[in-house]
All heavy atoms as an XYZ file, in Angstrom:
713
protein
N     -12.664     -0.335      5.737
C     -12.573      0.495      4.668
C     -11.503     -0.057      3.670
O     -10.701     -0.949      4.367
C     -12.102      1.967      5.057
C     -10.697      2.224      5.204
S     -10.160      3.822      5.745
C     -10.612      3.693      7.430
N     -11.581      0.234      2.401
C     -10.584     -0.374      1.514
C      -9.620      0.828      1.243
O     -10.016      1.831      0.940
C     -11.412     -0.839      0.227
C     -10.596     -1.745     -0.590
C     -10.517     -3.226     -0.276
C      -9.875     -1.307     -1.597
C      -9.753     -4.001     -1.056
C      -9.064     -2.184     -2.302
C      -9.057     -3.568     -2.086
O      -8.361     -4.342     -2.840
N      -8.344      0.444      1.112
C      -7.307      1.483      0.825
C      -6.456      0.995     -0.276
O      -6.210     -0.224     -0.373
C      -6.455      1.847      2.121
C      -7.238      2.327      3.146
C      -5.630      0.670      2.534
N      -6.087      1.905     -1.058
C      -5.015      1.866     -2.019
C      -3.828      2.775     -1.557
O      -4.085      3.982     -1.462
C      -5.459      2.118     -3.586
C      -4.371      1.987     -4.445
C      -6.694      1.098     -3.838
N      -2.606      2.249     -1.549
C      -1.438      3.060     -1.153
C      -0.397      2.963     -2.181
O      -0.113      2.002     -2.820
C      -0.827      2.607      0.163
C      -1.906      2.702      1.372
C       0.397      3.368      0.518
C      -1.271      2.229      2.666
N      -0.024      4.198     -2.756
C       0.938      4.279     -3.627
C       2.128      5.112     -3.169
O       1.815      6.019     -2.291
C       0.481      4.932     -4.939
C      -0.571      4.005     -5.717
C      -0.174      6.324     -4.818
N       3.321      4.775     -3.441
C       4.495      5.609     -2.852
C       5.495      5.791     -3.755
O       5.906      4.948     -4.711
C       4.983      4.877     -1.465
C       5.307      3.541     -1.692
C       6.714      3.254     -1.919
C       4.560      2.433     -1.611
C       7.193      1.973     -2.158
C       5.002      1.062     -1.687
C       6.300      0.908     -2.034
O       6.793     -0.419     -2.054
N       6.348      6.814     -3.603
C       7.569      7.067     -4.189
C       8.538      7.624     -3.302
O       8.495      8.695     -2.682
C       7.294      8.249     -5.372
C       8.434      8.556     -6.046
O       9.601      7.881     -6.001
O       8.470      9.484     -6.957
N       9.440      6.643     -2.779
C      10.426      6.977     -1.653
C      11.862      6.719     -2.238
O      12.082      6.054     -3.184
C      10.179      6.088     -0.497
C       8.742      6.472      0.117
C      10.234      4.718     -0.699
N      12.681      7.364     -1.515
C      14.210      7.143     -1.921
C      14.553      5.671     -1.788
O      14.044      4.892     -0.991
C      15.051      7.969     -0.906
N      15.480      5.289     -2.650
C      15.856      3.909     -2.710
C      16.283      3.355     -1.463
O      15.924      2.150     -1.253
C      17.092      3.844     -3.874
C      17.627      2.404     -3.822
C      16.548      4.197     -5.321
N      16.984      4.152     -0.745
C      17.415      3.534      0.672
C      16.240      3.173      1.530
O      16.456      2.432      2.610
C      18.415      4.615      1.272
C      17.746      5.876      1.583
C      19.072      6.826      2.144
C      18.430      8.188      2.151
N      19.461      9.150      2.418
N      15.000      3.674      1.293
C      13.826      3.376      2.179
C      12.753      2.447      1.577
O      11.883      2.043      2.205
C      13.264      4.667      2.644
C      13.980      5.355      3.727
C      13.249      6.745      4.186
N      13.277      7.651      3.191
C      14.371      8.508      2.821
N      15.503      8.374      3.573
N      14.227      9.371      1.963
N      13.004      2.171      0.289
C      12.057      1.338     -0.480
C      11.730     -0.034      0.224
O      10.655     -0.345      0.465
C      12.440      1.188     -1.944
C      11.549      0.157     -2.613
C      12.383      2.501     -2.672
N      12.758     -0.658      0.585
C      12.555     -2.053      1.164
C      11.976     -1.892      2.458
O      11.066     -2.807      2.740
C      13.863     -2.740      1.176
C      14.362     -3.315     -0.108
O      13.603     -3.514     -1.074
N      15.752     -3.466     -0.348
N      12.225     -0.992      3.294
C      11.606     -0.919      4.562
C      10.035     -0.508      4.415
O       9.129     -1.071      5.066
C      12.196      0.283      5.448
C      13.481     -0.078      6.078
C      13.976      0.940      6.856
N      13.080      1.000      8.044
C      13.088      2.212      8.811
N      13.870      3.235      8.528
N      12.326      2.305      9.865
N       9.748      0.309      3.486
C       8.311      0.609      3.216
C       7.606     -0.677      2.746
O       6.471     -0.880      3.140
C       8.176      1.901      2.209
C       6.676      2.025      1.767
C       8.693      3.085      2.945
N       8.164     -1.283      1.762
C       7.541     -2.455      1.112
C       7.384     -3.484      2.171
O       6.296     -4.134      2.297
C       8.365     -3.041     -0.015
C       7.792     -4.121     -0.679
C       8.744     -4.451     -1.974
C       8.141     -5.645     -2.848
N       9.125     -5.995     -3.920
N       8.415     -3.771      2.967
C       8.318     -4.825      3.998
C       7.121     -4.410      5.124
O       6.376     -5.294      5.392
C       9.663     -4.833      4.756
C       9.619     -6.057      5.821
C      10.986     -6.189      6.340
C      11.037     -7.227      7.422
N      12.332     -7.282      8.027
N       7.098     -3.209      5.445
C       6.131     -2.691      6.334
C       4.633     -2.958      5.790
O       3.797     -3.517      6.445
C       6.299     -1.283      6.739
C       5.212     -0.561      7.516
C       5.213     -1.046      8.905
C       4.254      0.238      7.011
C       4.223     -0.457      9.705
C       3.269      0.739      7.782
C       3.182      0.354      9.094
N       4.429     -2.456      4.571
C       3.185     -2.558      3.928
C       2.715     -3.932      3.641
O       1.493     -4.307      3.754
C       3.077     -1.811      2.618
C       3.101     -0.228      2.893
C       3.183      0.504      1.563
C       1.898      0.283      3.729
N       3.576     -4.812      3.411
C       3.360     -6.389      3.231
C       2.811     -6.885      4.395
O       2.062     -7.939      4.314
C       4.467     -7.136      2.736
C       4.780     -6.932      1.388
C       5.748     -7.913      0.889
N       5.896     -7.818     -0.625
C       6.636     -8.645     -1.286
N       7.436     -9.641     -0.851
N       6.579     -8.517     -2.752
N       2.993     -6.439      5.613
C       2.434     -6.915      6.829
C       0.943     -6.610      7.013
O       0.199     -7.226      7.852
C       3.228     -6.274      8.072
C       4.526     -6.626      8.169
C       5.382     -6.014      9.176
O       4.661     -5.258     10.159
N       6.652     -6.017      9.240
N       0.554     -5.646      6.285
C      -0.854     -5.108      6.393
C      -1.709     -5.275      5.215
O      -3.118     -5.319      5.183
C      -0.879     -3.583      6.704
C      -0.077     -3.373      7.983
N      -0.620     -3.532      9.250
C       1.183     -2.946      8.181
C       0.301     -3.236     10.259
N       1.324     -2.869      9.552
N      -1.185     -5.136      3.944
C      -1.949     -5.013      2.748
C      -1.388     -6.031      1.689
O      -0.355     -6.602      1.759
C      -1.848     -3.653      2.071
C      -2.412     -2.475      3.030
C      -1.875     -1.223      2.590
C      -3.957     -2.651      3.120
N      -2.110     -6.124      0.578
C      -1.693     -7.051     -0.558
C      -0.914     -6.145     -1.588
O      -1.264     -5.030     -2.025
C      -3.131     -7.416     -1.229
C      -2.893     -8.298     -2.514
N      -2.261     -9.591     -2.361
C      -3.104     -8.056     -3.721
C      -2.241     -9.984     -3.654
N      -2.646     -9.077     -4.557
N       0.309     -6.628     -1.912
C       1.047     -6.022     -2.985
C       0.453     -6.145     -4.341
O       0.223     -7.318     -4.772
C       2.501     -6.552     -3.012
C       3.423     -6.159     -3.999
C       3.923     -4.858     -4.038
C       3.771     -6.787     -5.195
N       4.810     -4.749     -5.269
C       4.661     -5.890     -5.939
C       3.615     -8.032     -5.649
C       5.268     -6.221     -7.012
C       4.211     -8.365     -6.846
C       5.014     -7.507     -7.524
N       0.315     -5.105     -5.041
C      -0.324     -5.131     -6.415
C       0.687     -5.057     -7.453
O       0.636     -5.775     -8.416
C      -1.464     -4.039     -6.475
C      -2.099     -4.014     -7.954
C      -2.440     -4.159     -5.410
N       1.569     -4.122     -7.361
C       2.681     -4.031     -8.339
C       3.621     -2.878     -7.748
O       3.344     -2.443     -6.597
C       2.206     -3.471     -9.723
C       1.405     -2.234     -9.681
C       0.997     -1.909    -11.248
O       1.239     -0.769    -11.641
N       0.496     -2.743    -11.966
N       4.666     -2.617     -8.439
C       5.685     -1.782     -7.806
C       5.092     -0.585     -7.225
O       4.354      0.260     -7.920
C       6.792     -1.372     -8.881
C       7.489     -2.585     -9.584
O       7.535     -3.774     -8.898
N       8.068     -2.275    -10.664
N       5.412     -0.349     -5.913
C       4.987      0.800     -5.150
C       3.497      0.937     -5.089
O       2.973      2.023     -4.727
C       5.513      2.079     -5.814
O       7.061      1.940     -5.842
N       2.750     -0.176     -5.124
C       1.278     -0.010     -4.987
C       0.732     -1.209     -4.099
O       1.099     -2.406     -4.371
C       0.557     -0.113     -6.297
C      -1.017     -0.050     -6.164
C       1.018      1.032     -7.144
N       0.064     -1.035     -3.028
C      -0.552     -1.972     -2.138
C      -1.927     -1.543     -2.050
O      -2.414     -0.459     -2.141
C       0.059     -1.925     -0.709
C       1.451     -2.651     -0.784
C       2.574     -1.885     -1.165
C       1.586     -3.867     -0.296
C       3.878     -2.460     -1.151
C       2.832     -4.463     -0.169
C       3.982     -3.801     -0.595
N      -2.823     -2.554     -1.741
C      -4.243     -2.284     -1.476
C      -4.797     -3.364     -0.549
O      -4.192     -4.572     -0.466
C      -5.046     -2.347     -2.727
C      -5.058     -3.608     -3.537
C      -5.854     -3.537     -4.768
O      -5.707     -2.569     -5.646
O      -6.904     -4.232     -5.075
N      -5.896     -3.155      0.103
C      -6.634     -4.063      0.870
C      -7.597     -3.534      1.809
O      -7.664     -2.206      1.956
N      -8.458     -4.393      2.499
C      -9.313     -3.853      3.471
C      -8.673     -3.917      4.822
O      -8.046     -4.716      5.250
C     -10.447     -5.006      3.480
C     -11.575     -4.641      4.319
C     -12.543     -3.769      3.608
O     -12.722     -3.726      2.348
O     -13.143     -2.981      4.507
N      -8.888     -2.720      5.412
C      -8.362     -2.504      6.860
C      -9.396     -1.739      7.813
O     -10.326     -1.258      7.308
C      -7.145     -1.472      6.834
C      -6.062     -2.207      5.964
C      -7.543     -0.210      6.227
N      -9.179     -2.104      8.946
C     -10.087     -1.479     10.015
C      -9.662      0.041     10.347
O      -8.432      0.272      9.834
C      -9.992     -2.166     11.420
O      -8.725     -2.087     11.861
C     -10.459     -3.611     11.315
N     -10.283      0.840     10.924
C      -9.834      2.135     11.316
C      -8.613      2.021     12.025
O      -7.664      2.883     11.796
C     -10.979      2.889     12.110
C     -10.540      4.224     12.590
C     -10.342      5.249     11.624
N     -11.435      5.554     10.771
C     -11.392      6.456      9.759
N     -10.254      6.937      9.438
N     -12.568      6.731      9.007
N      -8.493      1.212     12.993
C      -7.280      1.049     13.801
C      -5.995      0.624     12.942
O      -4.968      1.270     13.134
C      -7.481      0.079     14.860
N      -6.168     -0.310     12.091
C      -5.164     -0.756     11.150
C      -4.750      0.348     10.339
O      -3.497      0.617     10.000
C      -5.586     -1.903     10.271
C      -5.672     -3.160     11.058
C      -6.331     -4.289     10.083
O      -7.326     -4.115      9.485
O      -5.823     -5.448     10.092
N      -5.691      1.275      9.840
C      -5.394      2.426      9.041
C      -4.579      3.336      9.751
O      -3.486      3.846      9.289
C      -6.639      3.067      8.528
C      -6.587      4.322      7.783
C      -6.030      4.364      6.418
C      -6.857      5.448      8.401
C      -5.847      5.595      5.877
C      -6.718      6.728      7.693
C      -6.163      6.739      6.479
O      -6.043      7.922      5.701
N      -4.808      3.626     10.996
C      -4.031      4.585     11.785
C      -2.646      4.054     12.144
O      -1.584      4.712     12.068
C      -4.811      4.895     13.139
C      -6.125      5.586     12.926
C      -5.935      6.957     12.186
O      -4.909      7.674     12.330
O      -6.840      7.289     11.491
N      -2.495      2.665     12.321
C      -1.215      2.116     12.569
C      -0.321      2.220     11.177
O       0.898      2.503     11.299
C      -1.336      0.528     12.962
C      -1.578      0.454     14.335
C      -1.346     -0.921     14.882
N      -2.203     -1.954     14.183
C      -3.451     -2.252     14.543
N      -4.071     -1.707     15.648
N      -4.359     -3.064     13.889
N      -0.991      2.003     10.120
C      -0.240      2.079      8.925
C       0.207      3.457      8.626
O       1.475      3.657      8.227
C      -1.115      1.613      7.631
C      -1.349      0.108      7.780
C      -0.553      2.045      6.305
C      -2.467     -0.365      6.823
N      -0.652      4.486      8.892
C      -0.138      5.917      8.700
C       1.020      6.255      9.589
O       1.952      6.875      9.111
C      -1.414      6.849      9.010
C      -2.323      6.926      7.908
C      -3.354      8.113      8.037
C      -3.631      8.680      9.375
N      -4.554      9.752      9.454
N       0.882      5.805     10.843
C       1.875      6.134     11.795
C       3.257      5.412     11.411
O       4.314      6.044     11.537
C       1.444      5.732     13.299
N       3.106      4.220     11.093
C       4.320      3.416     10.687
C       5.070      4.026      9.455
O       6.225      4.067      9.434
N       4.235      4.399      8.545
C       4.874      5.048      7.324
C       5.536      6.394      7.594
O       6.614      6.698      7.211
C       3.745      5.227      6.253
C       3.279      4.001      5.538
C       2.105      4.269      4.563
C       4.437      3.335      4.682
N       4.920      7.164      8.491
C       5.424      8.473      8.901
C       6.741      8.205      9.596
O       7.655      9.076      9.523
C       4.516      9.244      9.726
C       3.308      9.815      9.035
C       2.352     10.640      9.775
C       1.233     11.136      9.023
N       0.360     12.007      9.822
N       6.907      7.146     10.303
C       8.231      6.861     10.902
C       9.301      6.476      9.971
O      10.497      6.637     10.252
C       8.083      5.753     12.056
C       7.261      6.174     13.263
C       7.089      5.005     14.224
O       7.950      3.998     14.184
O       6.297      5.060     15.091
N       8.901      5.851      8.866
C       9.920      5.317      7.917
C      10.340      6.361      6.992
O      11.459      6.455      6.579
C       9.364      4.123      7.148
C       9.089      2.871      8.147
C      10.224      3.690      5.983
C       8.232      1.878      7.491
N       9.401      7.148      6.448
C       9.698      8.016      5.243
C      10.310      9.330      5.716
O      10.291      9.746      6.922
C       8.492      8.393      4.393
C       7.469      9.214      5.236
C       7.765      7.098      3.991
C       6.481      9.847      4.296
N      10.962      9.932      4.885
C      11.407     11.386      5.028
C      10.441     12.251      4.264
O      10.475     12.290      3.120
C      12.796     11.517      4.418
C      13.418     12.843      4.550
O      12.612     13.945      4.742
O      14.692     13.083      4.520
N       9.754     13.008      4.990
C       8.603     13.843      4.398
C       9.248     14.951      3.515
O       8.433     15.481      2.770
C       7.634     14.392      5.463
C       6.919     13.367      6.114
C       5.824     13.686      7.072
O       5.227     14.810      6.806
O       5.516     13.265      8.127
N      10.492     15.219      3.673
C      10.998     16.259      2.744
C      11.367     15.685      1.336
O      11.717     16.414      0.379
C      12.275     16.871      3.464
C      11.942     17.713      4.605
O      10.851     18.220      4.592
O      12.719     17.817      5.562
N      11.630     14.306      1.287
C      11.996     13.670      0.007
C      11.049     12.682     -0.522
O      10.905     12.506     -1.776
C      13.265     12.832      0.372
C      14.542     13.600      0.641
C      15.738     12.572      0.708
O      15.710     11.540      0.182
O      16.535     12.926      1.598
N      10.132     12.063      0.284
C       9.314     10.943     -0.099
C       7.890     11.405     -0.290
O       7.451     12.455      0.335
C       9.341      9.756      0.912
C      10.886      9.303      1.181
O      11.678      9.426      0.136
O      11.224      8.954      2.126
N       7.123     10.556     -1.013
C       5.698     10.780     -1.211
C       4.952      9.417     -0.868
O       5.381      8.440     -1.500
C       5.548     11.365     -2.445
O       4.042     11.499     -2.842
N       3.864      9.447     -0.345
C       2.997      8.424     -0.008
C       1.560      8.947     -0.187
O       1.147      9.972      0.388
C       3.047      7.782      1.431
C       2.017      6.726      1.646
C       4.360      7.256      1.599
N       0.690      8.287     -0.948
C      -0.575      8.727     -1.296
C      -1.534      7.503     -0.904
O      -1.355      6.455     -1.362
C      -0.891      9.179     -2.735
C      -2.409      9.503     -2.965
C       0.000     10.257     -3.120
N      -2.510      7.756     -0.005
C      -3.392      6.736      0.485
C      -4.847      7.184     -0.044
O      -5.373      8.231      0.278
C      -3.470      6.651      1.961
C      -2.078      6.241      2.575
C      -4.468      5.625      2.454
C      -1.983      6.355      4.012
N      -5.454      6.285     -0.866
C      -6.871      6.444     -1.335
C      -7.808      5.567     -0.375
O      -7.467      4.429     -0.293
C      -6.946      6.085     -2.766
C      -6.206      6.772     -3.679
C      -4.793      6.275     -4.119
C      -6.674      7.961     -4.332
C      -4.116      7.131     -4.895
C      -5.906      8.659     -5.219
C      -4.578      8.254     -5.531
O      -3.875      8.932     -6.434
N      -8.811      6.196      0.185
C      -9.668      5.450      1.075
C     -11.001      5.284      0.298
O     -11.581      6.311     -0.192
C      -9.882      6.212      2.367
C      -8.691      6.295      3.226
C      -8.972      7.099      4.487
N      -8.968      8.412      4.128
C      -9.607      9.417      4.895
N     -10.140      9.070      6.134
N      -9.657     10.624      4.592
N     -11.538      4.056      0.267
C     -12.714      3.831     -0.420
C     -13.626      3.175      0.535
O     -13.231      2.418      1.468
C     -12.410      2.941     -1.656
C     -11.423      3.401     -2.669
C     -10.392      2.438     -2.976
C     -12.136      3.999     -3.894
N     -14.935      3.202      0.161
C     -15.977      2.597      1.202
C     -15.999      1.117      1.064
O     -16.310      0.380      1.961
C     -17.235      3.169      0.980
C     -17.166      4.757      1.362
C     -18.540      5.300      1.413
N     -18.443      6.650      1.734
C     -19.364      7.599      1.525
N     -20.405      7.319      0.859
N     -19.138      8.814      2.030
N     -15.612      0.576     -0.212
C     -15.810     -0.801     -0.495
C     -14.735     -1.169     -1.426
O     -14.196     -0.265     -2.064
C     -17.188     -1.172     -0.836
O     -17.409     -0.658     -2.122
N     -14.539     -2.475     -1.540
C     -13.477     -2.907     -2.599
C     -13.859     -2.543     -3.945
O     -15.042     -2.747     -4.459
C     -13.384     -4.470     -2.545
C     -12.242     -4.916     -3.457
C     -11.888     -6.468     -3.264
O     -12.407     -7.003     -2.234
N     -11.155     -6.960     -4.169
N     -12.963     -1.822     -4.776
C     -13.203     -1.333     -6.044
C     -13.374     -2.387     -7.075
O     -12.723     -3.513     -6.917
C     -12.144     -0.387     -6.340
C     -11.009     -0.873     -5.500
C     -11.598     -1.449     -4.261
N     -14.059     -2.196     -8.154
C     -13.982     -3.116     -9.153
C     -12.665     -2.724    -10.002
O     -12.336     -1.491    -10.091
C     -15.217     -2.808    -10.100
C     -16.532     -3.149     -9.571
C     -17.624     -2.728    -10.548
C     -16.686     -4.651     -9.217
N     -11.976     -3.752    -10.377
C     -10.720     -3.569    -10.923
C     -10.640     -4.035    -12.396
O     -11.113     -5.047    -12.723
C      -9.615     -4.278    -10.160
C      -9.564     -3.865     -8.749
C      -8.620     -4.766     -8.011
N      -7.203     -4.500     -8.248
C      -6.285     -5.397     -8.564
N      -6.602     -6.712     -8.735
N      -5.092     -5.126     -8.789
N     -10.162     -3.244    -13.370
C      -9.826     -3.765    -14.749
C      -8.315     -3.778    -14.781
O      -7.671     -2.690    -14.670
C     -10.457     -2.700    -15.653
C     -11.870     -2.801    -15.678
O     -12.542     -3.910    -15.579
O     -12.628     -1.771    -15.905
N      -7.773     -4.850    -15.209
C      -6.273     -4.924    -15.375
C      -6.004     -5.164    -16.876
O      -6.611     -6.146    -17.490
C      -5.793     -6.189    -14.475
C      -4.217     -6.355    -14.650
C      -6.100     -5.919    -13.059
N      -5.110     -4.564    -17.296
C      -4.697     -4.699    -18.817
C      -3.249     -5.149    -18.811
O      -2.377     -4.609    -17.987
C      -4.768     -3.411    -19.444
C      -6.157     -2.853    -19.531
C      -6.670     -1.939    -18.590
C      -7.060     -3.357    -20.491
C      -7.833     -1.457    -18.582
C      -8.387     -2.917    -20.604
C      -8.707     -1.844    -19.536
N      -2.828     -6.180    -19.467
C      -1.660     -6.796    -19.440
C      -1.372     -7.843    -18.305
O      -2.345     -8.172    -17.796
N      -0.230     -8.091    -17.945
C       0.135     -9.134    -17.093
C      -0.070     -8.588    -15.654
O       0.471     -7.366    -15.397
C       1.546     -9.627    -17.242
O       1.790    -10.072    -18.476
C       1.845    -10.568    -16.046
N      -0.859     -9.218    -14.729
C      -1.075     -8.726    -13.325
C       0.124     -9.241    -12.616
O       0.469    -10.549    -12.632
C      -2.519     -9.263    -12.862
C      -2.601     -8.746    -11.518
C      -4.193     -8.674    -11.154
O      -4.780     -9.619    -11.866
O      -4.553     -8.282    -10.173
N       0.754     -8.430    -11.946
C       2.015     -8.790    -11.247
C       1.811     -9.734     -9.996
O       2.560    -10.614     -9.713
C       2.778     -7.528    -10.762
C       3.300     -6.845    -11.936
C       4.482     -5.733    -11.569
C       5.101     -5.062    -12.689
N       6.381     -4.985    -12.771
N       0.727     -9.501     -9.330
C       0.420    -10.262     -8.245
C      -1.133    -10.592     -8.032
O      -1.841     -9.717     -7.388
C       1.033     -9.676     -6.889
C       1.045    -10.609     -5.777
O       0.827    -11.824     -5.978
N       1.271    -10.000     -4.494
N      -1.607    -11.510     -8.714
C      -3.123    -11.520     -8.852
C      -3.784    -11.795     -7.507
O      -3.227    -12.391     -6.565
C      -3.381    -12.928     -9.737
C      -2.015    -13.125    -10.460
C      -0.971    -12.544     -9.459
N      -4.858    -11.090     -7.281
C      -5.622    -11.114     -6.069
C      -6.111    -12.532     -5.764
O      -6.390    -12.916     -4.601
C      -6.836    -10.195     -6.194
C      -6.473     -8.757     -6.242
S      -5.706     -8.075     -4.936
C      -7.051     -7.545     -3.840
N      -6.333    -13.469     -6.662
C      -6.607    -14.778     -6.637
C      -5.669    -15.597     -5.731
O      -6.052    -16.596     -5.119
C      -6.908    -15.548     -7.849
C      -7.993    -14.933     -8.771
C      -7.706    -13.792     -9.568
O      -6.470    -13.884    -10.248
O      -8.273    -12.774     -9.622
N      -4.434    -15.147     -5.650
C      -3.429    -15.799     -4.882
C      -3.594    -15.600     -3.421
O      -2.978    -16.190     -2.578
C      -1.981    -15.232     -5.230
C      -1.625    -15.601     -6.666
O      -2.222    -16.485     -7.308
O      -0.559    -14.975     -7.116
N      -4.498    -14.703     -2.936
C      -4.793    -14.615     -1.548
C      -5.683    -15.667     -0.884
O      -6.748    -16.004     -1.560
C      -5.514    -13.087     -1.340
C      -4.433    -12.014     -1.854
C      -5.835    -13.058      0.178
C      -5.209    -10.691     -1.687
N      -5.255    -16.168      0.248
C      -6.117    -17.319      0.738
C      -6.987    -16.582      1.851
O      -6.763    -15.768      2.529
C      -5.141    -18.307      1.513
C      -4.285    -18.944      0.524
C      -5.933    -19.299      2.254
C      -3.236    -19.830      1.105
C-alpha cells in the first residue's frame, strides 16, 4: 500500500519523528513523508509513532492509498522523487 504521513508535533519531538520516518519512507517536505510499505511495515510505523508522540499534544495523519498517486508539484520540490535509487 502507498501511504502519505503528515504530522504536527511539539518541537521537542520533531527530530525523533523525522528520524524515525526517514527509516521507512521518503521525505517530501516539512512534516510530510510518503512511500510504498507492506502491511507489516505500516503496523511498525504506527506503533513507532505512537511510542514517540504525545497523543494529548501531537497530531499524525496517515493517508492509505492502493497505489502510488499521481503528483502535481507547483513551485520548488524540496526533495524530488527522482533522487530515490
